[in-house]
C-alpha positions, 0 to 999 in steps of 0.5 A, a space after each residue: 443935695 447942694 451938689 444935685 442942685 449945681 449938677 442939675 443946673 450944669 445939665 440944664 445948660 448944656 441942654 439948651 446949647 446942644 439940642 441940635 447935636 447927636 450923641 448915639 450912646 457910650 459906656 464906662 469901663 473900669 481898668 486895672 493900674 499895674 502895680 498900684 494897689 486898689 487903683 483903677 482907671 475909669 473910662 467914660 466913652 460917648 459916641 457922638 458926631 462932630 458937633 456932639 463932641 463940641 457940646 459935651 462939657 470940658 469937664 464931667 462929674 461922676 458920682 460913686 453910689 451905694 447899690 442898696 440905697 442909692 447913697 452917694 459916696 464919692 465924686 470925681 470930676 474927669 476932663 474931656 480928651 482933646 484927642 478925637 483921633 479915635 472914631 468909627 463909622 458904619 454904612 447900610 447894606 445898600 451903601 446909601 446911608 452912612 454914620 460916622 462918629 467920634 469917641 468922646 473920652 473922659 478918663 480918671 484914675 480912682 483908688 478904691 480901698 476895701 475898707 471904703 467899699 465894703 458893702 455886700 450889694 456893691 457900688 455903682 458909677 454913673 455920670 451926670 446926665 448929658 445930651 442930647 441923645 440922638 432922636 429915636 422913634 422909641 425913646 422919649 427921654 433926651 439925656 443919657 446916663 451910663 452906668 458901671 456896677 462893681 462888688 466889693 470882692 472885685 477890689 482884691 479879686 485875682 485870676 489864678 496863679 499862673 497868670 496873676 493880676 485882676 481883670 475885667 471884661 471890657 466892651 470895644 468901642 462901637 455905637 451904631 448899626 444899620 438893619 433891614 426891616 423884617 430881615 433877620 440881621 446880626 452883628 457882633 458885640 466885641 468884648 475883650 479882657 483887660 489886661 490879656 488873660 489867655 486861658 479864661 473859659 466859662 468855669 473860670 470866667 463867667 460872662 452874660 449879656 442881657 438886653 436892658 433899658 437905656 438910662 436917663 437922668 432923674 430929678 428924684 432921690 435916685 441919680 439915674 432911672 430907666 428912660 420914658 418909652 413912646 407908645 408901643 415900646 418897653 424894655 421888653 420891646 425895645 424895637 418893634 418886633 422884640 428885643 435882641 436874641 443873645 446866645 450863650 457865650 461859647 465854653 472858651 470865650 476869649 481868643 488868644 488875643 483876649 478877645 471874644 465876638 458875641 454875635 447877636 440877632 433881631 428882626 424889626 418889623 418897621 423902619 426907624 431909629 431905635 435906642 437900645 441897651 445891653 448889660 455885661 455881667 461879670 461872675 466868678 464861680 457864680 459870685 458877680 463881680 461887675 456889670 458894664 453897660 452900654 447904649 447903643 442905636 440901630 437904624 432900620 431900613 427898608 431893604 429892597 430885593 434886587 431884580 433878577 438878572 437874566 442875559 439875553 443874546 440877541 443881534 446887535 441893536 436888535 435886542 428883540 431878534 434872538 442870536 446864537 452865542 455861537 458866531 463867526 470871527 469878526 462878528 458880534 452879538 449884543 447881551 441884554 440884561 433888561 432895559 428901562 429899570 429905574 435905579 439899576 446899575 449894571 456890572 459885567 464880567 468877563 471870566 470873572 473879571 470886571 469889564 471896566 466901564 461897562 454900565 449899561 444894561 447892554 454889552 456888545 461883545 465879539 471875543 469867546 468867553 464866559 460873560 456875566 452881569 451883577 444887578 445893584 438896585 438903590 436901597 436893596 442890601 443884596 446884588 442879583 448876579 446872572 448865570 455865566 453865558 458862554 460866547 464861542 467865536 468860530 474862526 472864518 475859513 482861510 483860503 489861497 489861490 494857485 495857478 496852473 501856469 507860473 505867475 498866472 501868466 495868460 497866454 491867448 489859446 493856452 489853458 489856465 486854470 485857478 485853484 482854491 485851496 481852503 483851510 476847511 473841506 466842506 466849504 462852498 465856492 464862489 469866484 469873483 473877477 475884480 470883486 464881481 461874483 462870476 456866473 457858474 463858478 461854485 467849484 474849486 477850480 476856474 478856467 480863466 478866459 480874460 486877465 484880471 484880478 480874481 478872488 474865491 470866496 468860500 463859506 463853511 457850514 457854520 456860515 462863516 466866510 473866508 475870502 483869498 487875497 486877490 490873484 492877478 492874472 496878466 498878459 505874458 510877455 518877455 519882459 514878464 520873466 525877471 529875476 531879483 538883483 543879487 548883492 555883492 558878497 565877499 569871497 570868505 562869506 560861507 552864507 548862501 544868497 536865496 535866489 528869486 525869479 518870477 514868475 515862479 517855477 523856473 530854474 537857475 544856473 551859474 557858477 556857485 548855484 545849487 537849486 535856487 541858492 548862490 554860494 559866494 565861497 563856492 563861486 570864488 572871487 570875480 563876476 559871475 552871470 547867473 540865469 533864470 530859465 522858464 520853460 513851461 511846455 503846457 503854456 506859451 511862458 518860455 524865456 531867460 533872464 540874467 543877473 550878475 553876482 560879484 564876489 569881492 576878494 576878503 582881506 588876507 590877514 596872517 599874524 604869523 606864529 605865537 611869541 613869547 617876551 619878557 615882562 619888561 619888554 614889547 614886541 610890534 604886531 603885524 609888523 609887515 602886514 599894512 594893506 593900505 589906506 583903504 583898510 581899517 584895523 581893529 585889535 581886541 582886547 586893546 589892553 596893553 597896545 599903543 594904538 588899537 586901530 593901527 595896522 602894526 601896533 606895539 604890544 606891552 601886555 602885563 600877562 600872557 594875551 591873545 590879541 585878535 585883528 579885524 581888517 575891513 575893506 572898502 567893500 566892507 569885506 573883513 577877515 580876522 586872525 589871532 596871536 598870543 603873546 606870552 609873558 616870561 617872568 624869568 626864573 631865579 635859581 639859588 646856588 646855596 641853601 642851609 637844611 639845618 632845621 633852623 626853619 630858615 632856607 631849609 629848602 632849595 626854593 626856585 622862584 619863577 617856575 609857576 610859569 612853567 607847569 611841565 618843568 623837570 628839575 634834576 640834582 646829581 652828586 659828585 659821581 653823577 648819580 641822580 639824588 633829586 627828581 621833580 617832573 610834571 607828574 611827581 612835583 617834589 621840593 629839595 630839602 637836602 636829603 636822599 632816601 630819608 638820609 641827610 646829604 653831606 655839605 658840599 657841591 651838587 650839579 643841577 639841570 632844569 628844563 623849563 618845558 614846554 618852551 624848552 630852555 635848560 638851566 645848568 649850574 651848580 648847587 651848595 649845601 652848607 649846614 
């Protein structure tokens, strides 16, 4: 009794300092401590805001009681954890409200020996009452008591031989949720197996979840009691409209991660905040082993219905004037989703992709696509999405103008007709002179009577309009015939120059001319006159003009035949090829050259190299030639070898032949008979035998031809054994 009085004093102190704090609920879990017989970790978790964390006591007393008579058995004091990193939050369906809370934990390790806890009715663990419970519309009691019951059979209960070890179901921390009034709403209560067991099912591991009353402190002999309910509420009706619907657990209750989600639902009929309780019962083969209680809070809001989303197509800035969703290129239309609706936000989508920054009830569009809009209303949990509206953009027709007289040169007394060439067949025409519509000009052709800038406007059946670029009709004069200047080219340039003359329709003549192109290589070095002539029998446009095309002689480059040098020597390239100071020289690659910009550098490559010389004159004309410098490493021919099978000098090895892949080697005896031959087609190594028989000691003659260079080595070879 003395302990209870002390606890009551502690409770009253906490209550007086925490009236403004909020605690949403909590739970007590009991976990196995591995490799420690009958050892358990008891974890008590409260869900509170930051102020609630601060007011919860730094030390909290827990008591173990015998169930059948509420007899106090043992107490333990747990410290409040300093770790407040664990947290969670939940938001209302319209995102207008958010509740955040911390996991405030008290942990303690217990040893529960079977001989001390043997009563068949079991034992329960509760905390001293804490508060304040967050004020709700259904519960009058302020303080919170959490509860966990266990059977003595649990103290030695094991799962099975394949996965030995005790297991207990635990709630996954969670405490608060939002519901909509008069709407069936569901959420998941998650339960997990600790430690993980992978093959639990309803046969081997029985779980039951029920609605139960929240608990509070008791001043009588029993250490806890059910809460006091406000008018209209009870354990059988914890929320307006009834309690939660709790479906049975599935046959295979745990996933491979040792967790299961129990989907529960309710349909509260009135807004408000409500405290509820759930009890998780754990049985094995019909024998109840534990009860784990959780207190939870539900906030019910008046969730509104979103307005309908319908798109109307209208003219821009004229929402009451309907427009077609098919319009001409360069035009636009206005999409309307309803104006003057309070607390509405709009999200426009193009081909299903959100259009950033478009948040008004109207959207002006000019591109072909499928458009939709999503309407959101403050307080509404759902959104309203319109049907897609396809917008089609019809391309405008295009049109160009040609003249019956080249260049549109007008001669008084001679006819000149302009013709419109539209991209579509069924169009209407309107000719304009200097942007002024011409009377009686609705045809594809127009006979010009005066100079000026003419355009033609065409309109297709969709009402789309295209206008030609202006065509200028000018009076003819001899100076009207012009020819574009021809740039200087090099004599070795094979690329043709495009010739251009105005007005169009004339012909080009001159050396190197073919059609409307001038080929400098065909014309050759020198200056060439090119003439452009127009002779139009139907008009007064006649005459010619000239341009001079100059072809500059390209440098002559001749590096001569390829050369071979030894690996330790050098050679001067292009020895007599210096064309003068007005030329530049560039050798590639520069490796092995003393100066890569010299006309006649010295080359000392370390391997066979092909050098390229590019010579450029002051006019920018250039020419190239190549030369290959081959490197000869030399041939070393031994004059004796000892094919006696001792592994040393058993074959005749000639060094340096790898540079001459076509080399021929012949060996003769003293009578002039060939006893060995190695060729390009049949490579061989002389080992002192002939037809498999060892040759006698003595002197033999050899001939080596280093093809393809054609050098021949002759000498004597001594065989010693």
